mmCIF file of the C-alpha atoms, coordinates in Angstrom:
data_MODEL
# 
_entry.id   MODEL 
# 
loop_
_atom_site.group_PDB 
_atom_site.id 
_atom_site.type_symbol 
_atom_site.label_atom_id 
_atom_site.label_alt_id 
_atom_site.label_comp_id 
_atom_site.label_asym_id 
_atom_site.label_entity_id 
_atom_site.label_seq_id 
_atom_site.pdbx_PDB_ins_code 
_atom_site.Cartn_x 
_atom_site.Cartn_y 
_atom_site.Cartn_z 
_atom_site.occupancy 
_atom_site.B_iso_or_equiv 
_atom_site.pdbx_formal_charge 
_atom_site.auth_seq_id 
_atom_site.auth_comp_id 
_atom_site.auth_asym_id 
_atom_site.auth_atom_id 
_atom_site.pdbx_PDB_model_num 
ATOM 1   C CA . MET A 1 1   ? 8.452  174.998 -49.377 1.00 0.00 ? 1   MET A CA 1 
ATOM 2   C CA . ASN A 1 2   ? 8.168  171.703 -51.073 1.00 0.00 ? 2   ASN A CA 1 
ATOM 3   C CA . GLU A 1 3   ? 7.570  171.854 -54.767 1.00 0.00 ? 3   GLU A CA 1 
ATOM 4   C CA . PRO A 1 4   ? 4.122  170.120 -55.279 1.00 0.00 ? 4   PRO A CA 1 
ATOM 5   C CA . VAL A 1 5   ? 3.853  166.611 -56.534 1.00 0.00 ? 5   VAL A CA 1 
ATOM 6   C CA . LEU A 1 6   ? 1.998  166.722 -60.010 1.00 0.00 ? 6   LEU A CA 1 
ATOM 7   C CA . SER A 1 7   ? -1.363 165.008 -60.202 1.00 0.00 ? 7   SER A CA 1 
ATOM 8   C CA . PRO A 1 8   ? -1.596 162.192 -62.771 1.00 0.00 ? 8   PRO A CA 1 
ATOM 9   C CA . THR A 1 9   ? -2.575 163.349 -66.090 1.00 0.00 ? 9   THR A CA 1 
ATOM 10  C CA . ASN A 1 10  ? -2.496 161.919 -69.631 1.00 0.00 ? 10  ASN A CA 1 
ATOM 11  C CA . GLU A 1 11  ? 0.922  163.805 -70.172 1.00 0.00 ? 11  GLU A CA 1 
ATOM 12  C CA . SER A 1 12  ? 2.382  162.450 -66.859 1.00 0.00 ? 12  SER A CA 1 
ATOM 13  C CA . ALA A 1 13  ? 1.390  158.968 -67.874 1.00 0.00 ? 13  ALA A CA 1 
ATOM 14  C CA . GLU A 1 14  ? 2.841  159.307 -71.240 1.00 0.00 ? 14  GLU A CA 1 
ATOM 15  C CA . ALA A 1 15  ? 6.208  160.430 -69.888 1.00 0.00 ? 15  ALA A CA 1 
ATOM 16  C CA . PRO A 1 16  ? 6.920  157.384 -67.710 1.00 0.00 ? 16  PRO A CA 1 
ATOM 17  C CA . ARG A 1 17  ? 5.958  154.984 -70.644 1.00 0.00 ? 17  ARG A CA 1 
ATOM 18  C CA . LYS A 1 18  ? 8.523  156.598 -72.792 1.00 0.00 ? 18  LYS A CA 1 
ATOM 19  C CA . GLY A 1 19  ? 11.138 156.331 -69.925 1.00 0.00 ? 19  GLY A CA 1 
ATOM 20  C CA . ARG A 1 20  ? 10.345 152.663 -69.478 1.00 0.00 ? 20  ARG A CA 1 
ATOM 21  C CA . LYS A 1 21  ? 10.626 151.970 -73.231 1.00 0.00 ? 21  LYS A CA 1 
ATOM 22  C CA . ASN A 1 22  ? 13.994 153.675 -73.468 1.00 0.00 ? 22  ASN A CA 1 
ATOM 23  C CA . ASN A 1 23  ? 15.836 152.803 -70.392 1.00 0.00 ? 23  ASN A CA 1 
ATOM 24  C CA . PRO A 1 24  ? 14.229 153.536 -66.924 1.00 0.00 ? 24  PRO A CA 1 
ATOM 25  C CA . GLU A 1 25  ? 17.437 153.015 -64.934 1.00 0.00 ? 25  GLU A CA 1 
ATOM 26  C CA . GLN A 1 26  ? 19.403 155.219 -67.309 1.00 0.00 ? 26  GLN A CA 1 
ATOM 27  C CA . THR A 1 27  ? 16.778 157.944 -67.123 1.00 0.00 ? 27  THR A CA 1 
ATOM 28  C CA . ARG A 1 28  ? 16.757 157.872 -63.271 1.00 0.00 ? 28  ARG A CA 1 
ATOM 29  C CA . GLU A 1 29  ? 20.750 157.852 -63.279 1.00 0.00 ? 29  GLU A CA 1 
ATOM 30  C CA . ASN A 1 30  ? 20.582 160.931 -65.754 1.00 0.00 ? 30  ASN A CA 1 
ATOM 31  C CA . ILE A 1 31  ? 18.226 162.801 -63.443 1.00 0.00 ? 31  ILE A CA 1 
ATOM 32  C CA . LEU A 1 32  ? 20.360 162.113 -60.396 1.00 0.00 ? 32  LEU A CA 1 
ATOM 33  C CA . GLN A 1 33  ? 23.486 163.347 -62.161 1.00 0.00 ? 33  GLN A CA 1 
ATOM 34  C CA . ALA A 1 34  ? 21.758 166.582 -63.341 1.00 0.00 ? 34  ALA A CA 1 
ATOM 35  C CA . ALA A 1 35  ? 20.491 166.957 -59.801 1.00 0.00 ? 35  ALA A CA 1 
ATOM 36  C CA . ILE A 1 36  ? 23.882 166.625 -58.188 1.00 0.00 ? 36  ILE A CA 1 
ATOM 37  C CA . SER A 1 37  ? 25.180 169.539 -60.402 1.00 0.00 ? 37  SER A CA 1 
ATOM 38  C CA . GLU A 1 38  ? 22.034 171.512 -59.583 1.00 0.00 ? 38  GLU A CA 1 
ATOM 39  C CA . PHE A 1 39  ? 22.234 171.029 -55.774 1.00 0.00 ? 39  PHE A CA 1 
ATOM 40  C CA . VAL A 1 40  ? 26.050 171.587 -55.673 1.00 0.00 ? 40  VAL A CA 1 
ATOM 41  C CA . GLN A 1 41  ? 25.712 174.936 -57.587 1.00 0.00 ? 41  GLN A CA 1 
ATOM 42  C CA . GLN A 1 42  ? 22.452 176.288 -56.058 1.00 0.00 ? 42  GLN A CA 1 
ATOM 43  C CA . GLY A 1 43  ? 22.149 174.512 -52.577 1.00 0.00 ? 43  GLY A CA 1 
ATOM 44  C CA . LEU A 1 44  ? 19.048 172.706 -51.496 1.00 0.00 ? 44  LEU A CA 1 
ATOM 45  C CA . SER A 1 45  ? 16.856 175.815 -51.120 1.00 0.00 ? 45  SER A CA 1 
ATOM 46  C CA . GLY A 1 46  ? 18.023 177.449 -54.413 1.00 0.00 ? 46  GLY A CA 1 
ATOM 47  C CA . ALA A 1 47  ? 17.787 174.333 -56.640 1.00 0.00 ? 47  ALA A CA 1 
ATOM 48  C CA . ARG A 1 48  ? 14.994 174.079 -59.203 1.00 0.00 ? 48  ARG A CA 1 
ATOM 49  C CA . VAL A 1 49  ? 13.283 171.275 -60.600 1.00 0.00 ? 49  VAL A CA 1 
ATOM 50  C CA . ASP A 1 50  ? 12.792 173.218 -63.768 1.00 0.00 ? 50  ASP A CA 1 
ATOM 51  C CA . SER A 1 51  ? 16.556 173.544 -64.106 1.00 0.00 ? 51  SER A CA 1 
ATOM 52  C CA . ILE A 1 52  ? 17.075 169.773 -63.577 1.00 0.00 ? 52  ILE A CA 1 
ATOM 53  C CA . ALA A 1 53  ? 14.653 168.913 -66.271 1.00 0.00 ? 53  ALA A CA 1 
ATOM 54  C CA . GLU A 1 54  ? 16.469 171.429 -68.681 1.00 0.00 ? 54  GLU A CA 1 
ATOM 55  C CA . ARG A 1 55  ? 19.656 169.818 -67.887 1.00 0.00 ? 55  ARG A CA 1 
ATOM 56  C CA . THR A 1 56  ? 18.365 166.329 -68.698 1.00 0.00 ? 56  THR A CA 1 
ATOM 57  C CA . LYS A 1 57  ? 16.235 167.564 -71.623 1.00 0.00 ? 57  LYS A CA 1 
ATOM 58  C CA . THR A 1 58  ? 13.213 166.033 -70.093 1.00 0.00 ? 58  THR A CA 1 
ATOM 59  C CA . SER A 1 59  ? 9.899  167.323 -68.132 1.00 0.00 ? 59  SER A CA 1 
ATOM 60  C CA . LYS A 1 60  ? 9.281  168.045 -64.600 1.00 0.00 ? 60  LYS A CA 1 
ATOM 61  C CA . ARG A 1 61  ? 6.622  165.361 -64.883 1.00 0.00 ? 61  ARG A CA 1 
ATOM 62  C CA . MET A 1 62  ? 9.247  162.722 -65.727 1.00 0.00 ? 62  MET A CA 1 
ATOM 63  C CA . ILE A 1 63  ? 11.281 163.891 -62.811 1.00 0.00 ? 63  ILE A CA 1 
ATOM 64  C CA . TYR A 1 64  ? 8.184  163.624 -60.435 1.00 0.00 ? 64  TYR A CA 1 
ATOM 65  C CA . TYR A 1 65  ? 7.504  160.137 -61.785 1.00 0.00 ? 65  TYR A CA 1 
ATOM 66  C CA . TYR A 1 66  ? 10.843 158.962 -60.412 1.00 0.00 ? 66  TYR A CA 1 
ATOM 67  C CA . PHE A 1 67  ? 11.052 161.288 -57.428 1.00 0.00 ? 67  PHE A CA 1 
ATOM 68  C CA . SER A 1 68  ? 7.933  162.571 -55.760 1.00 0.00 ? 68  SER A CA 1 
ATOM 69  C CA . SER A 1 69  ? 9.430  165.924 -54.682 1.00 0.00 ? 69  SER A CA 1 
ATOM 70  C CA . LYS A 1 70  ? 12.559 168.021 -54.877 1.00 0.00 ? 70  LYS A CA 1 
ATOM 71  C CA . GLU A 1 71  ? 13.411 167.050 -51.298 1.00 0.00 ? 71  GLU A CA 1 
ATOM 72  C CA . GLN A 1 72  ? 13.032 163.327 -52.230 1.00 0.00 ? 72  GLN A CA 1 
ATOM 73  C CA . LEU A 1 73  ? 15.309 163.885 -55.139 1.00 0.00 ? 73  LEU A CA 1 
ATOM 74  C CA . TYR A 1 74  ? 17.877 165.573 -52.780 1.00 0.00 ? 74  TYR A CA 1 
ATOM 75  C CA . LEU A 1 75  ? 17.604 162.550 -50.486 1.00 0.00 ? 75  LEU A CA 1 
ATOM 76  C CA . ALA A 1 76  ? 18.159 160.138 -53.349 1.00 0.00 ? 76  ALA A CA 1 
ATOM 77  C CA . VAL A 1 77  ? 21.217 162.177 -54.300 1.00 0.00 ? 77  VAL A CA 1 
ATOM 78  C CA . LEU A 1 78  ? 22.605 161.831 -50.928 1.00 0.00 ? 78  LEU A CA 1 
ATOM 79  C CA . GLU A 1 79  ? 21.997 158.170 -50.799 1.00 0.00 ? 79  GLU A CA 1 
ATOM 80  C CA . LYS A 1 80  ? 23.674 157.793 -54.215 1.00 0.00 ? 80  LYS A CA 1 
ATOM 81  C CA . LEU A 1 81  ? 26.720 159.793 -53.206 1.00 0.00 ? 81  LEU A CA 1 
ATOM 82  C CA . TYR A 1 82  ? 27.232 157.893 -49.843 1.00 0.00 ? 82  TYR A CA 1 
ATOM 83  C CA . GLY A 1 83  ? 26.415 154.747 -51.525 1.00 0.00 ? 83  GLY A CA 1 
ATOM 84  C CA . ASP A 1 84  ? 29.293 155.088 -54.127 1.00 0.00 ? 84  ASP A CA 1 
ATOM 85  C CA . ILE A 1 85  ? 32.033 155.611 -51.495 1.00 0.00 ? 85  ILE A CA 1 
ATOM 86  C CA . ARG A 1 86  ? 30.677 152.882 -49.161 1.00 0.00 ? 86  ARG A CA 1 
ATOM 87  C CA . GLY A 1 87  ? 30.426 150.464 -52.190 1.00 0.00 ? 87  GLY A CA 1 
ATOM 88  C CA . THR A 1 88  ? 33.888 150.992 -53.356 1.00 0.00 ? 88  THR A CA 1 
ATOM 89  C CA . GLU A 1 89  ? 35.179 150.624 -49.872 1.00 0.00 ? 89  GLU A CA 1 
ATOM 90  C CA . ARG A 1 90  ? 33.779 147.094 -50.045 1.00 0.00 ? 90  ARG A CA 1 
ATOM 91  C CA . THR A 1 91  ? 36.114 146.435 -53.018 1.00 0.00 ? 91  THR A CA 1 
ATOM 92  C CA . LEU A 1 92  ? 39.253 147.292 -51.321 1.00 0.00 ? 92  LEU A CA 1 
ATOM 93  C CA . HIS A 1 93  ? 39.265 143.846 -49.612 1.00 0.00 ? 93  HIS A CA 1 
ATOM 94  C CA . LEU A 1 94  ? 40.569 145.395 -46.336 1.00 0.00 ? 94  LEU A CA 1 
ATOM 95  C CA . ARG A 1 95  ? 39.710 142.219 -44.317 1.00 0.00 ? 95  ARG A CA 1 
ATOM 96  C CA . GLU A 1 96  ? 42.165 140.198 -46.633 1.00 0.00 ? 96  GLU A CA 1 
ATOM 97  C CA . LEU A 1 97  ? 45.067 142.643 -46.119 1.00 0.00 ? 97  LEU A CA 1 
ATOM 98  C CA . GLU A 1 98  ? 47.510 142.732 -43.154 1.00 0.00 ? 98  GLU A CA 1 
ATOM 99  C CA . PRO A 1 99  ? 46.208 145.162 -40.579 1.00 0.00 ? 99  PRO A CA 1 
ATOM 100 C CA . LEU A 1 100 ? 48.723 147.924 -41.088 1.00 0.00 ? 100 LEU A CA 1 
ATOM 101 C CA . ASP A 1 101 ? 48.484 147.594 -45.017 1.00 0.00 ? 101 ASP A CA 1 
ATOM 102 C CA . ALA A 1 102 ? 44.616 147.604 -44.515 1.00 0.00 ? 102 ALA A CA 1 
ATOM 103 C CA . MET A 1 103 ? 44.993 150.964 -42.629 1.00 0.00 ? 103 MET A CA 1 
ATOM 104 C CA . ARG A 1 104 ? 47.279 152.524 -45.327 1.00 0.00 ? 104 ARG A CA 1 
ATOM 105 C CA . ARG A 1 105 ? 44.983 151.289 -48.058 1.00 0.00 ? 105 ARG A CA 1 
ATOM 106 C CA . LEU A 1 106 ? 41.901 152.810 -46.470 1.00 0.00 ? 106 LEU A CA 1 
ATOM 107 C CA . ALA A 1 107 ? 43.740 156.172 -45.979 1.00 0.00 ? 107 ALA A CA 1 
ATOM 108 C CA . GLU A 1 108 ? 44.940 156.229 -49.544 1.00 0.00 ? 108 GLU A CA 1 
ATOM 109 C CA . PHE A 1 109 ? 41.541 155.471 -50.923 1.00 0.00 ? 109 PHE A CA 1 
ATOM 110 C CA . THR A 1 110 ? 39.610 158.071 -48.777 1.00 0.00 ? 110 THR A CA 1 
ATOM 111 C CA . PHE A 1 111 ? 42.129 160.677 -49.802 1.00 0.00 ? 111 PHE A CA 1 
ATOM 112 C CA . ASP A 1 112 ? 41.850 159.930 -53.447 1.00 0.00 ? 112 ASP A CA 1 
ATOM 113 C CA . HIS A 1 113 ? 37.962 159.712 -53.293 1.00 0.00 ? 113 HIS A CA 1 
ATOM 114 C CA . HIS A 1 114 ? 37.533 163.101 -51.620 1.00 0.00 ? 114 HIS A CA 1 
ATOM 115 C CA . ASP A 1 115 ? 40.107 164.665 -54.035 1.00 0.00 ? 115 ASP A CA 1 
ATOM 116 C CA . HIS A 1 116 ? 38.391 163.377 -57.108 1.00 0.00 ? 116 HIS A CA 1 
ATOM 117 C CA . ASN A 1 117 ? 34.841 163.706 -55.950 1.00 0.00 ? 117 ASN A CA 1 
ATOM 118 C CA . VAL A 1 118 ? 34.427 167.350 -54.917 1.00 0.00 ? 118 VAL A CA 1 
ATOM 119 C CA . ASP A 1 119 ? 30.651 167.125 -55.577 1.00 0.00 ? 119 ASP A CA 1 
ATOM 120 C CA . PHE A 1 120 ? 30.504 164.699 -52.715 1.00 0.00 ? 120 PHE A CA 1 
ATOM 121 C CA . VAL A 1 121 ? 32.165 167.074 -50.467 1.00 0.00 ? 121 VAL A CA 1 
ATOM 122 C CA . ARG A 1 122 ? 30.176 169.948 -51.346 1.00 0.00 ? 122 ARG A CA 1 
ATOM 123 C CA . ILE A 1 123 ? 26.787 168.091 -51.001 1.00 0.00 ? 123 ILE A CA 1 
ATOM 124 C CA . VAL A 1 124 ? 27.686 166.903 -47.557 1.00 0.00 ? 124 VAL A CA 1 
ATOM 125 C CA . SER A 1 125 ? 28.780 170.390 -46.648 1.00 0.00 ? 125 SER A CA 1 
ATOM 126 C CA . ILE A 1 126 ? 25.229 171.555 -47.804 1.00 0.00 ? 126 ILE A CA 1 
ATOM 127 C CA . GLU A 1 127 ? 23.692 168.740 -45.744 1.00 0.00 ? 127 GLU A CA 1 
ATOM 128 C CA . ASN A 1 128 ? 25.610 170.043 -42.748 1.00 0.00 ? 128 ASN A CA 1 
ATOM 129 C CA . ILE A 1 129 ? 24.162 173.482 -43.197 1.00 0.00 ? 129 ILE A CA 1 
ATOM 130 C CA . ASN A 1 130 ? 20.839 171.892 -43.137 1.00 0.00 ? 130 ASN A CA 1 
ATOM 131 C CA . TYR A 1 131 ? 21.915 170.150 -39.787 1.00 0.00 ? 131 TYR A CA 1 
ATOM 132 C CA . GLY A 1 132 ? 21.764 166.675 -41.283 1.00 0.00 ? 132 GLY A CA 1 
ATOM 133 C CA . GLN A 1 133 ? 18.022 166.689 -41.608 1.00 0.00 ? 133 GLN A CA 1 
ATOM 134 C CA . PHE A 1 134 ? 17.954 164.453 -44.778 1.00 0.00 ? 134 PHE A CA 1 
ATOM 135 C CA . VAL A 1 135 ? 20.864 162.149 -43.641 1.00 0.00 ? 135 VAL A CA 1 
ATOM 136 C CA . SER A 1 136 ? 18.902 161.670 -40.460 1.00 0.00 ? 136 SER A CA 1 
ATOM 137 C CA . GLU A 1 137 ? 15.942 160.374 -42.528 1.00 0.00 ? 137 GLU A CA 1 
ATOM 138 C CA . SER A 1 138 ? 17.804 157.645 -44.333 1.00 0.00 ? 138 SER A CA 1 
ATOM 139 C CA . GLN A 1 139 ? 18.214 154.229 -43.038 1.00 0.00 ? 139 GLN A CA 1 
ATOM 140 C CA . VAL A 1 140 ? 20.023 153.399 -46.262 1.00 0.00 ? 140 VAL A CA 1 
ATOM 141 C CA . ILE A 1 141 ? 22.953 155.752 -45.530 1.00 0.00 ? 141 ILE A CA 1 
ATOM 142 C CA . ARG A 1 142 ? 23.206 154.612 -41.775 1.00 0.00 ? 142 ARG A CA 1 
ATOM 143 C CA . SER A 1 143 ? 23.167 151.020 -42.667 1.00 0.00 ? 143 SER A CA 1 
ATOM 144 C CA . GLN A 1 144 ? 25.911 151.489 -45.468 1.00 0.00 ? 144 GLN A CA 1 
ATOM 145 C CA . SER A 1 145 ? 27.990 153.567 -43.342 1.00 0.00 ? 145 SER A CA 1 
ATOM 146 C CA . SER A 1 146 ? 27.934 151.157 -40.442 1.00 0.00 ? 146 SER A CA 1 
ATOM 147 C CA . ALA A 1 147 ? 29.507 148.607 -42.775 1.00 0.00 ? 147 ALA A CA 1 
ATOM 148 C CA . ILE A 1 148 ? 32.798 150.461 -42.887 1.00 0.00 ? 148 ILE A CA 1 
ATOM 149 C CA . LEU A 1 149 ? 33.074 150.760 -39.067 1.00 0.00 ? 149 LEU A CA 1 
ATOM 150 C CA . GLU A 1 150 ? 32.642 146.959 -38.858 1.00 0.00 ? 150 GLU A CA 1 
ATOM 151 C CA . ILE A 1 151 ? 35.445 146.511 -41.378 1.00 0.00 ? 151 ILE A CA 1 
ATOM 152 C CA . ILE A 1 152 ? 37.780 148.966 -39.475 1.00 0.00 ? 152 ILE A CA 1 
ATOM 153 C CA . ASP A 1 153 ? 36.943 147.191 -36.255 1.00 0.00 ? 153 ASP A CA 1 
ATOM 154 C CA . ASP A 1 154 ? 37.878 143.820 -37.813 1.00 0.00 ? 154 ASP A CA 1 
ATOM 155 C CA . VAL A 1 155 ? 41.220 145.357 -38.911 1.00 0.00 ? 155 VAL A CA 1 
ATOM 156 C CA . LEU A 1 156 ? 41.880 146.772 -35.533 1.00 0.00 ? 156 LEU A CA 1 
ATOM 157 C CA . GLN A 1 157 ? 41.091 143.502 -33.776 1.00 0.00 ? 157 GLN A CA 1 
ATOM 158 C CA . ARG A 1 158 ? 43.400 141.545 -36.101 1.00 0.00 ? 158 ARG A CA 1 
ATOM 159 C CA . GLY A 1 159 ? 46.042 143.940 -35.507 1.00 0.00 ? 159 GLY A CA 1 
ATOM 160 C CA . ARG A 1 160 ? 45.787 143.813 -31.756 1.00 0.00 ? 160 ARG A CA 1 
ATOM 161 C CA . ALA A 1 161 ? 45.891 140.065 -32.041 1.00 0.00 ? 161 ALA A CA 1 
ATOM 162 C CA . GLN A 1 162 ? 49.142 140.226 -33.920 1.00 0.00 ? 162 GLN A CA 1 
ATOM 163 C CA . GLY A 1 163 ? 50.591 142.836 -31.622 1.00 0.00 ? 163 GLY A CA 1 
ATOM 164 C CA . VAL A 1 164 ? 50.974 145.350 -34.305 1.00 0.00 ? 164 VAL A CA 1 
ATOM 165 C CA . ILE A 1 165 ? 47.978 147.766 -33.339 1.00 0.00 ? 165 ILE A CA 1 
ATOM 166 C CA . ARG A 1 166 ? 47.594 149.186 -29.874 1.00 0.00 ? 166 ARG A CA 1 
ATOM 167 C CA . GLU A 1 167 ? 44.844 148.583 -27.532 1.00 0.00 ? 167 GLU A CA 1 
ATOM 168 C CA . GLY A 1 168 ? 41.975 151.053 -26.966 1.00 0.00 ? 168 GLY A CA 1 
ATOM 169 C CA . LEU A 1 169 ? 41.269 152.300 -30.487 1.00 0.00 ? 169 LEU A CA 1 
ATOM 170 C CA . SER A 1 170 ? 37.749 153.044 -31.627 1.00 0.00 ? 170 SER A CA 1 
ATOM 171 C CA . ALA A 1 171 ? 36.812 152.312 -35.120 1.00 0.00 ? 171 ALA A CA 1 
ATOM 172 C CA . LEU A 1 172 ? 34.756 155.447 -35.227 1.00 0.00 ? 172 LEU A CA 1 
ATOM 173 C CA . ASP A 1 173 ? 37.707 157.603 -34.022 1.00 0.00 ? 173 ASP A CA 1 
ATOM 174 C CA . VAL A 1 174 ? 39.898 156.147 -36.818 1.00 0.00 ? 174 VAL A CA 1 
ATOM 175 C CA . HIS A 1 175 ? 37.232 156.778 -39.444 1.00 0.00 ? 175 HIS A CA 1 
ATOM 176 C CA . MET A 1 176 ? 36.946 160.264 -38.164 1.00 0.00 ? 176 MET A CA 1 
ATOM 177 C CA . LEU A 1 177 ? 40.654 160.816 -38.161 1.00 0.00 ? 177 LEU A CA 1 
ATOM 178 C CA . ILE A 1 178 ? 41.049 159.695 -41.861 1.00 0.00 ? 178 ILE A CA 1 
ATOM 179 C CA . SER A 1 179 ? 37.745 161.477 -43.127 1.00 0.00 ? 179 SER A CA 1 
ATOM 180 C CA . SER A 1 180 ? 38.276 164.670 -41.482 1.00 0.00 ? 180 SER A CA 1 
ATOM 181 C CA . PHE A 1 181 ? 41.761 165.486 -43.006 1.00 0.00 ? 181 PHE A CA 1 
ATOM 182 C CA . CYS A 1 182 ? 40.760 164.225 -46.521 1.00 0.00 ? 182 CYS A CA 1 
ATOM 183 C CA . PHE A 1 183 ? 37.341 166.273 -46.223 1.00 0.00 ? 183 PHE A CA 1 
ATOM 184 C CA . TYR A 1 184 ? 38.789 169.389 -44.955 1.00 0.00 ? 184 TYR A CA 1 
ATOM 185 C CA . ARG A 1 185 ? 41.602 169.896 -47.655 1.00 0.00 ? 185 ARG A CA 1 
ATOM 186 C CA . VAL A 1 186 ? 38.732 169.669 -50.270 1.00 0.00 ? 186 VAL A CA 1 
ATOM 187 C CA . SER A 1 187 ? 35.946 171.525 -48.442 1.00 0.00 ? 187 SER A CA 1 
ATOM 188 C CA . ASN A 1 188 ? 38.316 174.382 -47.484 1.00 0.00 ? 188 ASN A CA 1 
ATOM 189 C CA . ARG A 1 189 ? 40.723 174.512 -50.351 1.00 0.00 ? 189 ARG A CA 1 
ATOM 190 C CA . HIS A 1 190 ? 39.632 177.993 -51.474 1.00 0.00 ? 190 HIS A CA 1 
ATOM 191 C CA . THR A 1 191 ? 39.653 179.722 -48.181 1.00 0.00 ? 191 THR A CA 1 
ATOM 192 C CA . PHE A 1 192 ? 42.570 177.945 -46.935 1.00 0.00 ? 192 PHE A CA 1 
ATOM 193 C CA . GLY A 1 193 ? 44.432 178.541 -50.194 1.00 0.00 ? 193 GLY A CA 1 
ATOM 194 C CA . TRP A 1 194 ? 43.820 182.304 -50.306 1.00 0.00 ? 194 TRP A CA 1 
ATOM 195 C CA . ILE A 1 195 ? 44.590 182.905 -46.668 1.00 0.00 ? 195 ILE A CA 1 
ATOM 196 C CA . PHE A 1 196 ? 47.908 180.818 -46.662 1.00 0.00 ? 196 PHE A CA 1 
ATOM 197 C CA . ASP A 1 197 ? 48.781 181.232 -50.374 1.00 0.00 ? 197 ASP A CA 1 
ATOM 198 C CA . ILE A 1 198 ? 48.957 177.375 -51.249 1.00 0.00 ? 198 ILE A CA 1 
ATOM 199 C CA . ASP A 1 199 ? 47.293 175.548 -54.068 1.00 0.00 ? 199 ASP A CA 1 
ATOM 200 C CA . LEU A 1 200 ? 45.972 172.471 -52.478 1.00 0.00 ? 200 LEU A CA 1 
ATOM 201 C CA . ALA A 1 201 ? 45.076 170.860 -55.783 1.00 0.00 ? 201 ALA A CA 1 
ATOM 202 C CA . ALA A 1 202 ? 48.720 171.158 -57.001 1.00 0.00 ? 202 ALA A CA 1 
ATOM 203 C CA . ALA A 1 203 ? 50.255 167.774 -57.706 1.00 0.00 ? 203 ALA A CA 1 
ATOM 204 C CA . ALA A 1 204 ? 53.113 168.258 -55.198 1.00 0.00 ? 204 ALA A CA 1 
ATOM 205 C CA . ASN A 1 205 ? 50.937 169.336 -52.348 1.00 0.00 ? 205 ASN A CA 1 
ATOM 206 C CA . ARG A 1 206 ? 48.492 166.642 -53.050 1.00 0.00 ? 206 ARG A CA 1 
ATOM 207 C CA . GLU A 1 207 ? 51.041 163.825 -52.877 1.00 0.00 ? 207 GLU A CA 1 
ATOM 208 C CA . ARG A 1 208 ? 52.676 165.304 -49.657 1.00 0.00 ? 208 ARG A CA 1 
ATOM 209 C CA . HIS A 1 209 ? 49.258 165.435 -47.998 1.00 0.00 ? 209 HIS A CA 1 
ATOM 210 C CA . LYS A 1 210 ? 48.343 161.968 -49.085 1.00 0.00 ? 210 LYS A CA 1 
ATOM 211 C CA . GLN A 1 211 ? 51.571 160.599 -47.662 1.00 0.00 ? 211 GLN A CA 1 
ATOM 212 C CA . MET A 1 212 ? 50.992 162.711 -44.495 1.00 0.00 ? 212 MET A CA 1 
ATOM 213 C CA . ILE A 1 213 ? 47.541 161.368 -43.765 1.00 0.00 ? 213 ILE A CA 1 
ATOM 214 C CA . CYS A 1 214 ? 48.968 157.766 -44.221 1.00 0.00 ? 214 CYS A CA 1 
ATOM 215 C CA . ASP A 1 215 ? 51.882 158.467 -41.880 1.00 0.00 ? 215 ASP A CA 1 
ATOM 216 C CA . VAL A 1 216 ? 49.653 160.049 -39.320 1.00 0.00 ? 216 VAL A CA 1 
ATOM 217 C CA . VAL A 1 217 ? 47.189 157.052 -39.276 1.00 0.00 ? 217 VAL A CA 1 
ATOM 218 C CA . LEU A 1 218 ? 49.793 154.432 -39.049 1.00 0.00 ? 218 LEU A CA 1 
ATOM 219 C CA . ARG A 1 219 ? 51.594 156.260 -36.200 1.00 0.00 ? 219 ARG A CA 1 
ATOM 220 C CA . TYR A 1 220 ? 48.335 156.644 -34.465 1.00 0.00 ? 220 TYR A CA 1 
ATOM 221 C CA . VAL A 1 221 ? 47.342 152.966 -34.508 1.00 0.00 ? 221 VAL A CA 1 
ATOM 222 C CA . THR A 1 222 ? 50.749 151.240 -34.250 1.00 0.00 ? 222 THR A CA 1 
ATOM 223 C CA . VAL A 1 223 ? 52.035 149.885 -31.146 1.00 0.00 ? 223 VAL A CA 1 
ATOM 224 C CA . GLU A 1 224 ? 54.799 152.188 -29.722 1.00 0.00 ? 224 GLU A CA 1 
ATOM 225 C CA . PRO A 1 225 ? 58.218 150.449 -29.736 1.00 0.00 ? 225 PRO A CA 1 
ATOM 226 C CA . GLU A 1 226 ? 59.483 149.685 -26.153 1.00 0.00 ? 226 GLU A CA 1 
# 
């Protein structure tokens, strides 16, 4: 059940004024960071706006000023986390690299991002438990995510033109190949680790797996020698 949107009162009007006086963007960011922790630990259904307010040492009214409901705050968290990875991908300058170098760079970055951003993996897992309900409502996430497919497609086309990348590859398939391995080793590190007695966070395993996904991607996309 949605937590109700609080009606305007003198108290609710006062809170936003204080936020604007201090730093509204920083206040919003603080709320988002606290919300990430709350949603990661409690899931969507278990998360409480009261707890997020306590984490930020602010009020529910302040949170509802910036985000009209818990569900809207959760959607904003999704858009932030997806926006972070999509924004960083744009700084890799993959269009400026040689095609095979670009493929390796993308695989390395995705591996490192997922390894260092466990909260992203957990939130995406939570959203999948909810059948992608909120992602499907976000044109922002869809638009941002289409950009990486365009970049990969550009790399593949340039590689085909140079004769180093084989024909018939889909940018979406390449993206899924990279993301699936990088995501799985973080999302399943506890179950996989206990079942097979391996510490996926150990430096040696991490470096081996990073090299492995790079090798797999390059062998998949590279033209086979005659």
